[in-house]
N, C-alpha and C positions, 0 to 999 in steps of 0.2 A: 363577178364582174363589177360589182359596186365599188369594191376597194380600188380596183384598177382605174376606174373612172375618176374617183376622188383624187388619187395620186396624179393622174394626168392633168387634172384641172389645177392642182397645186403648183405643178412645175411648168405649166404652159405659159407662154408669154402673152397670150391674148387675155384681155380683161373682159369679163362678162358685162354686158349692158343690162342695166335695170330696166324692166318693162315699165312703161308709163301707164298710169291708170286712166281709165275712161273718165272724162270730165266734160262738163258743160262750160263753155267760155262765152260770156256775154260782153259785147263791145258796143260802145256808143259811137255811131258814125252818122253825120248829117247826110240825108238823102233828099234830093230835090225832085227827081223824076225817075221814070222807069229805067232810063239809061244808067243812072247812078246805081240803082238797085242791082241791075245786071252786072255792072262792072265790079261792084263789091262782092257779089256772089261768086263770080269767076275768079276773083283774086284769091279766094280762100279754098275753093273746091279742089284745086290742084295740090294742096299741101299733103304731105305724107301723114297718114294717121287720121285724117278727117273722114268721119262716117256720115255726118248729116249737117246741112247748112240751112238755116232759116233766116229770112230777112223780113223785118217788120218796118216798113217805111214810115208809117204814121208815128211810131215811137222812136224812130231813128236808131233801131236796135238790130244788131247782127248776133245770131246765136249759132255757135259752132259746137258740135258734139263729136268727140273723138279722142284719140290718144295724142293730144297735142299740148304744147306749152302755151299758157295764156299770153306771155310776153312776146312769143314768136308770132302768134296770131295777130296781135296788135301791130307789131312792126311790119308784118307782111301787108296788112291792109294799108298802112301809111305809105309804104314804098310803092305798092302796085297801083293804088288809086290816087295818091297825092292828097288825100283828105286827112283832116285831123281826126285821129281815133284814140279812144281811151277805154279802159275797162269800165263796165257798166257801174256808174256811181250811185245808183238809186236802189232803195229797198221799199217794200210795201209800206203804206201809210200806217198800218196797225202796229208796227214794230216799236215806235217811239211813243212815250206817254205825252210828249209835248212836240207835236209835229210842226208847230208854227214858231218854234224857237229860232232865233237868229242863227244862221249857218246850216240849219236842217231844212227849212222850207226853201224850195227853189221854184220860182215861178216858171222856169223852163222845163221842169220835170214833167213826164207824162202823167195823165190823171191817175190818181191812186198811189203815187210814188213820192217819196221825199229823199233828200240826199242822205247818204250813209255817214253819220257822224262818228261811228265807231272806228272807222279807218283813219280819220283825220282828227288828231287830238287838239288842233288849234280851234276847232269849232266850239260853239257855245257850250258852256258847262250846264246851262239850263236844260239842254237836251238830255243830259244824263241824270238830272236831278230827280229825286222822288217827290211825291206830292207834298209831303210834310216840309221838305226843304224849300219848295217853291212858296208855300204859305208863309213861312218865316221871312224869306227874302223879300217878298212882295208886300208884307205888312209894314215894312219900314222904307218902302221905295218912294221917291219923289214923284214918280209917274202914277202912283196909285192914289186916286182922290179920297179914298176911305182909309188911308194909311194913318198910322199913329203920328200925332203931331207933338210928341214930347221932345222938346229940345231946349 
């Protein structure tokens, strides 16, 4: 029976759909009140493939777990709620050696998080620098009072 099944799949006009993988999608959406929280939760709960929805209003974070596409989740939240939504742009504070580098530090980030500089190449090169590179660049900096004054 295996050979017949294989031949029938080869000559059938239907294309097989690839199964989506279970994934966690984190979305940043501003929430002011419990009504916003409820509206955001209901906008995503009805999606096909969603297994679990978590809303964290203090962090303005929506977490969706299921067999879904991240871009479809963001567009659904934007369309149904009318709020500005984006994929979660923050990573834990411990990931970067220089979390206060320009472009990485974000004062609007939740406590313990900084902006993910790996996704955006336009952000500061200092965030990606090793400690030896930082020592050499700051040794000749005008902003460093103990810098070398050979000129």
